C-alpha positions as CSV (number, residue, x, y, z in Angstrom):
1,M,26.9,-4.4,15.9
2,S,25.9,-7.9,14.6
3,K,27.7,-9.3,11.6
4,K,24.6,-8.8,9.5
5,P,22.3,-5.8,10.2
6,L,19.2,-6.6,12.2
7,I,16.4,-4.1,11.8
8,L,13.2,-3.8,13.8
9,G,10.3,-2.4,11.7
10,I,7.1,-0.9,13.3
11,E,3.9,0.0,11.4
12,S,0.8,1.7,12.8
13,S,-0.3,4.1,10.1
14,C,-4.0,2.9,10.1
15,D,-5.6,-0.2,11.5
16,E,-2.8,-2.7,11.6
17,T,-0.4,-2.9,14.5
18,A,2.7,-4.6,13.1
19,A,6.3,-5.4,13.9
20,S,9.0,-7.3,12.0
21,I,12.7,-8.2,12.3
22,I,14.7,-8.5,9.0
23,T,18.3,-9.1,8.2
24,E,20.4,-10.1,5.2
25,N,21.6,-13.5,4.1
26,N,25.1,-14.2,2.9
27,Q,24.3,-13.0,-0.6
28,G,23.3,-9.6,0.8
29,N,19.6,-10.2,0.1
30,P,16.9,-9.3,2.7
31,M,15.7,-12.1,4.9
32,V,12.5,-11.8,7.0
33,L,13.0,-13.4,10.5
34,S,9.6,-12.4,11.8
35,N,6.5,-10.5,10.6
36,V,3.7,-10.1,13.1
37,I,0.5,-8.3,12.1
38,S,-2.5,-7.6,14.3
39,S,-5.6,-6.4,12.5
40,Q,-8.4,-4.4,14.0
41,V,-11.3,-5.6,11.9
42,D,-13.5,-6.5,14.9
43,V,-12.9,-3.1,16.4
44,H,-14.2,-1.1,13.4
45,K,-16.7,-3.6,11.9
46,E,-19.8,-2.1,13.5
47,F,-18.9,1.4,12.3
48,G,-18.3,0.4,8.7
49,G,-14.8,2.0,8.5
50,V,-11.8,2.9,10.6
51,V,-12.5,5.1,13.6
52,P,-9.1,6.9,14.3
53,E,-9.5,7.3,18.0
54,L,-10.4,3.6,18.4
55,A,-7.6,2.6,16.1
56,A,-5.0,4.6,18.1
57,R,-6.3,3.1,21.4
58,S,-6.0,-0.4,20.0
59,H,-2.4,0.3,18.8
60,L,-1.5,1.5,22.3
61,E,-3.0,-1.7,23.9
62,K,-1.1,-4.0,21.5
63,I,2.1,-2.5,20.3
64,D,4.3,-3.6,23.3
65,W,3.1,-7.2,22.9
66,I,3.4,-7.2,19.1
67,V,7.0,-5.9,19.2
68,K,7.9,-8.5,21.8
69,K,6.4,-11.3,19.8
70,A,8.3,-10.2,16.6
71,I,11.5,-10.3,18.6
72,D,10.7,-13.7,20.2
73,D,9.6,-15.2,16.8
74,S,12.9,-14.0,15.2
75,G,15.0,-15.9,17.6
76,I,17.3,-12.9,18.3
77,K,18.0,-11.0,21.5
78,I,16.9,-7.4,21.9
79,D,20.4,-6.1,22.3
80,E,21.3,-7.5,18.8
81,I,19.0,-5.1,17.0
82,D,21.0,-2.5,15.1
83,A,18.3,0.1,14.2
84,V,14.6,0.8,14.7
85,A,12.5,1.9,11.7
86,S,9.0,3.2,12.3
87,T,6.3,4.5,9.9
88,A,6.2,8.3,10.2
89,G,3.5,8.9,7.5
90,P,1.3,9.2,5.6
91,G,-1.6,8.0,7.6
92,L,-3.9,8.8,10.5
93,V,-1.8,11.1,12.8
94,V,-3.2,9.6,16.0
95,C,-2.2,6.1,14.8
96,L,1.2,7.1,13.4
97,S,2.1,8.8,16.7
98,V,1.8,5.5,18.6
99,G,4.3,3.5,16.5
100,L,6.5,6.5,15.9
101,S,6.8,7.3,19.7
102,F,7.3,3.6,20.5
103,G,10.0,3.3,17.9
104,K,11.9,6.4,19.1
105,A,11.7,5.2,22.8
106,F,12.9,1.7,21.8
107,A,15.8,3.1,19.8
108,T,16.7,5.4,22.7
109,S,16.6,2.5,25.2
110,L,19.0,0.5,23.0
111,D,21.1,3.5,22.1
112,K,20.7,2.5,18.4
113,P,19.8,4.7,15.3
114,F,16.2,5.6,14.6
115,I,14.8,5.7,11.0
116,A,11.6,7.4,10.0
117,V,10.0,5.6,7.1
118,N,7.5,6.7,4.5
119,H,4.7,4.1,4.4
120,L,4.5,4.4,0.6
121,E,8.2,3.8,0.2
122,G,7.6,0.6,2.2
123,H,5.1,-0.5,-0.4
124,A,7.4,0.6,-3.2
125,L,10.3,-1.6,-1.9
126,S,8.2,-4.5,-0.7
127,P,9.0,-6.8,-3.6
128,K,12.7,-6.6,-2.6
129,L,11.8,-8.8,0.4
130,N,11.5,-11.9,-1.8
131,L,13.4,-11.2,-5.0
132,E,16.3,-9.2,-6.4
133,L,15.0,-5.9,-7.8
134,N,17.2,-3.3,-9.3
135,Y,16.3,0.3,-10.0
136,P,14.7,1.9,-12.0
137,Y,11.2,0.4,-12.3
138,L,7.6,1.6,-12.8
139,L,5.4,1.3,-9.7
140,L,1.6,1.1,-9.5
141,L,0.7,1.7,-5.9
142,I,-2.9,0.7,-5.3
143,S,-4.2,0.7,-1.7
144,G,-7.1,1.9,0.5
145,G,-5.6,5.4,0.6
146,H,-3.4,5.7,-2.6
147,S,-3.5,5.1,-6.3
148,Q,-0.4,6.3,-8.1
149,Y,1.9,5.5,-10.9
150,L,5.5,6.3,-9.9
151,S,8.9,6.1,-11.6
152,V,11.2,4.6,-9.0
153,K,14.7,5.7,-9.8
154,N,16.4,4.9,-6.5
155,L,15.9,5.0,-2.8
156,N,14.3,8.4,-2.0
157,K,14.1,9.2,-5.8
158,Y,10.5,9.1,-7.1
159,K,8.7,10.8,-10.0
160,R,4.9,10.6,-10.0
161,L,3.4,10.0,-13.4
162,G,-0.2,9.8,-12.4
163,T,-2.5,9.7,-9.4
164,T,-6.1,9.7,-8.4
165,I,-7.8,13.1,-8.3
166,D,-10.4,11.9,-5.8
167,D,-10.9,8.5,-4.3
168,A,-8.2,5.8,-4.1
169,I,-9.0,2.5,-5.8
170,G,-9.2,0.6,-2.5
171,E,-11.5,3.3,-1.1
172,A,-13.8,2.8,-4.2
173,F,-13.8,-1.0,-3.5
174,D,-14.6,-0.5,0.2
175,K,-17.4,2.1,-0.5
176,T,-18.9,-0.1,-3.2
177,A,-18.9,-3.0,-0.8
178,K,-20.6,-0.9,1.9
179,L,-23.3,0.2,-0.6
180,L,-23.9,-3.5,-1.4
181,G,-24.3,-4.3,2.3
182,V,-21.0,-6.1,2.8
183,E,-19.4,-5.8,6.2
184,F,-16.1,-3.9,6.7
185,P,-13.6,-4.5,5.3
186,G,-15.6,-5.1,2.2
187,G,-13.1,-4.5,-0.6
188,P,-11.7,-8.0,-0.7
189,Q,-15.3,-9.4,-0.7
190,I,-16.1,-7.6,-4.0
191,E,-13.9,-10.1,-5.8
192,I,-15.8,-13.0,-4.2
193,L,-19.2,-11.6,-5.1
194,A,-18.1,-10.7,-8.6
195,K,-17.4,-14.4,-9.4
196,K,-21.2,-15.0,-9.0
197,G,-22.2,-12.1,-11.3
198,D,-22.5,-11.0,-14.9
199,P,-19.8,-8.4,-15.5
200,N,-21.7,-7.1,-18.5
201,K,-25.0,-6.5,-16.7
202,Y,-24.4,-2.8,-15.8
203,S,-22.7,-0.2,-17.9
204,L,-20.7,2.0,-15.5
205,P,-18.9,5.3,-16.1
206,K,-15.1,5.5,-16.5
207,P,-14.2,9.0,-15.3
208,I,-11.3,10.9,-17.1
209,F,-10.9,7.7,-19.2
210,N,-9.9,9.6,-22.3
211,K,-8.1,12.5,-20.7
212,G,-5.8,13.4,-17.9
213,G,-2.9,11.1,-19.0
214,C,-2.5,8.3,-16.5
215,N,-4.3,10.1,-13.7
216,L,-7.3,8.3,-12.2
217,S,-10.7,9.2,-10.9
218,F,-13.2,6.9,-9.1
219,A,-15.7,9.3,-7.5
220,G,-18.1,9.3,-10.4
221,L,-18.1,5.5,-10.6
222,K,-18.9,5.4,-6.9
223,T,-21.9,7.8,-7.4
224,A,-23.2,5.6,-10.2
225,I,-23.0,2.6,-7.9
226,L,-25.0,4.5,-5.3
227,K,-27.8,5.2,-7.7
228,I,-28.0,1.6,-8.9
229,T,-28.0,0.1,-5.4
230,K,-31.1,2.0,-4.5
231,K,-33.0,0.0,-7.2
232,I,-31.5,-3.4,-6.5
233,K,-33.8,-6.0,-5.0
234,T,-32.1,-9.4,-5.4
235,D,-28.8,-11.0,-4.4
236,Q,-28.1,-11.8,-8.1
237,E,-28.3,-8.1,-8.9
238,K,-25.8,-7.4,-6.2
239,F,-23.5,-10.0,-7.7
240,D,-23.9,-8.5,-11.1
241,L,-23.1,-5.0,-9.9
242,A,-20.0,-6.3,-8.1
243,A,-18.9,-8.0,-11.3
244,S,-19.6,-5.0,-13.4
245,F,-17.8,-2.7,-10.9
246,Q,-14.7,-4.9,-10.9
247,K,-14.7,-5.2,-14.7
248,T,-14.9,-1.4,-15.0
249,I,-11.9,-0.9,-12.6
250,I,-10.0,-3.4,-14.7
251,E,-10.7,-1.6,-17.9
252,I,-9.7,1.7,-16.4
253,L,-6.4,0.2,-15.1
254,Y,-5.7,-1.5,-18.4
255,K,-5.8,1.8,-20.3
256,K,-4.2,4.0,-17.7
257,T,-1.3,1.5,-17.2
258,K,-0.6,1.4,-21.0
259,M,-0.3,5.2,-20.8
260,A,1.9,5.0,-17.8
261,F,4.2,2.5,-19.7
262,K,4.7,5.1,-22.5
263,E,5.3,7.9,-20.0
264,F,7.8,5.8,-18.1
265,E,9.7,4.8,-21.3
266,N,9.8,8.4,-22.5
267,Q,11.2,9.7,-19.2
268,I,13.6,6.9,-18.2
269,K,14.4,4.9,-21.4
270,P,15.0,1.8,-19.2
271,E,17.3,-1.1,-20.4
272,E,14.9,-3.5,-18.7
273,K,11.2,-2.8,-18.5
274,K,10.0,-3.7,-15.0
275,F,6.5,-3.1,-13.5
276,V,5.9,-3.4,-9.8
277,V,2.3,-3.5,-8.4
278,A,2.1,-3.1,-4.6
279,G,-0.5,-2.2,-2.0
280,G,-3.6,-4.0,-0.7
281,V,-5.5,-4.0,-4.0
282,A,-2.5,-5.8,-5.6
283,A,-3.9,-8.9,-3.9
284,N,-7.0,-8.9,-6.2
285,K,-6.5,-11.9,-8.4
286,E,-8.5,-10.5,-11.4
287,I,-6.5,-7.2,-11.4
288,R,-3.3,-9.2,-11.1
289,K,-4.2,-11.4,-14.1
290,M,-5.1,-8.4,-16.3
291,L,-1.8,-6.6,-15.4
292,I,0.3,-9.7,-15.9
293,N,-1.3,-10.2,-19.4
294,L,-0.7,-6.5,-20.2
295,C,2.9,-6.8,-19.2
296,E,3.3,-9.7,-21.6
297,E,1.7,-7.7,-24.4
298,E,4.0,-4.7,-23.8
299,G,7.3,-6.5,-23.0
300,Y,7.4,-5.7,-19.3
301,K,8.4,-8.0,-16.4
302,S,5.5,-8.0,-13.9
303,I,6.5,-8.0,-10.2
304,F,4.1,-8.4,-7.2
305,P,4.9,-8.8,-3.5
306,P,3.7,-12.0,-1.9
307,I,0.0,-11.8,-1.1
308,E,0.7,-11.6,2.6
309,L,2.9,-8.5,2.0
310,C,0.5,-6.6,-0.2
311,G,-1.4,-5.0,2.7
312,D,0.1,-2.9,5.5
313,N,2.9,-4.8,7.3
314,A,6.1,-4.0,9.2
315,A,8.5,-6.1,7.0
316,M,8.3,-3.5,4.3
317,I,9.0,-0.8,6.8
318,A,12.0,-2.7,8.1
319,M,13.1,-3.2,4.4
320,V,13.3,0.6,3.9
321,G,15.0,0.8,7.3
322,L,17.6,-1.8,6.1
323,E,18.3,0.2,2.9
324,K,18.7,3.4,4.9
325,F,20.8,1.8,7.6
326,K,23.4,0.7,5.0
327,L,23.6,4.3,3.8
328,K,23.7,5.7,7.4
329,Q,20.5,7.7,6.7
330,F,19.3,8.1,10.2
331,D,16.7,10.5,11.7
332,N,16.5,12.7,14.8
333,L,14.2,11.7,17.7
334,D,12.1,14.8,17.1
335,Y,11.0,13.6,13.6
336,P,7.3,14.5,13.3
337,A,4.4,12.3,12.2
338,K,3.3,13.3,8.7
339,P,-0.3,12.6,7.8
340,R,0.4,13.7,4.3
341,W,3.8,12.7,2.9
342,P,4.1,12.2,-0.9
343,L,6.9,10.2,-2.3
344,D,7.3,12.8,-5.0
345,E,7.5,16.0,-3.0
346,D,7.5,18.1,-6.2
347,A,4.3,16.7,-7.7
348,A,1.3,18.9,-7.8
349,F,-1.5,18.2,-5.3
350,L,-4.4,16.8,-7.5
351,K,-7.4,16.4,-5.2
352,G,-10.6,18.3,-4.7
353,A,-12.9,20.5,-6.7
354,G,-11.5,22.5,-9.6
355,V,-8.7,20.1,-10.5
356,K,-7.5,20.9,-14.0
357,L,-6.2,18.0,-16.1
């Protein structure tokens, strides 16, 4: 074993093929030696969304090269790696299987421990890659597939305070972009279009705004966008709708986050109030600005991963691997891919028709 643990992380849950090597510095803090991400935007662009079979094929074609590049970039030798951590879920099962199988085979070839990682736990711990962050803290996880408020008590210890009952926030951004005629991936483009528009032009619905605690809903908002786009004739109207949509999202998150703060304080009674925002949508500058201001109002410390670590990446998977390695929490090589894998296993499933809030 090397003096400091060296962990290889592998991520393939959706449309990014990624690998990373991380270790610790002399102070015991994580240090990223390499972080390689290969996106599949060009593969899926013409379809307007991720096609699972094409994504899996692309992972298969790239993963060997991506892992080799991560090792080369890190400056270490293969036999110095102490453990291999791969995303096991949640995600697209055909995509997860590629990285999971590769990680198991790699660990076997080195005769080193294998660690199956929950992709959401990667996001939850991602701020630890660039700053010291002690438990507990409140987490807002906002990405293409997930929108949740979680109390993070420790590694493997999560309590869900709120979640989306339908679409995830990133999904709402992407679908709105598609309705506005923006090429995939359109979510990040909404922020650009919104800068040119009037955020007060359209009055849009805020589903379950005044009920459901800090649960979220975006399906009704998406339906309203669909109806308006059928009447839009000019680019300016598109800009105005993008701006109005983003403003509505921000207003929803403002209110629901305040409610999550109260819930977190009632349950945890933390000595220090810390609020972590992670996931791809955490890169949205307007949402960041609002949440930072809200934290200042409510006496919370706002914490975001670096922009480049907000989206799917392998450094955050290696980060979880490092934490588990130090605790000797290893997994068997028959560990399955889990397309659905909530952080809070005891939380009720709140999706689909008939959900009671």
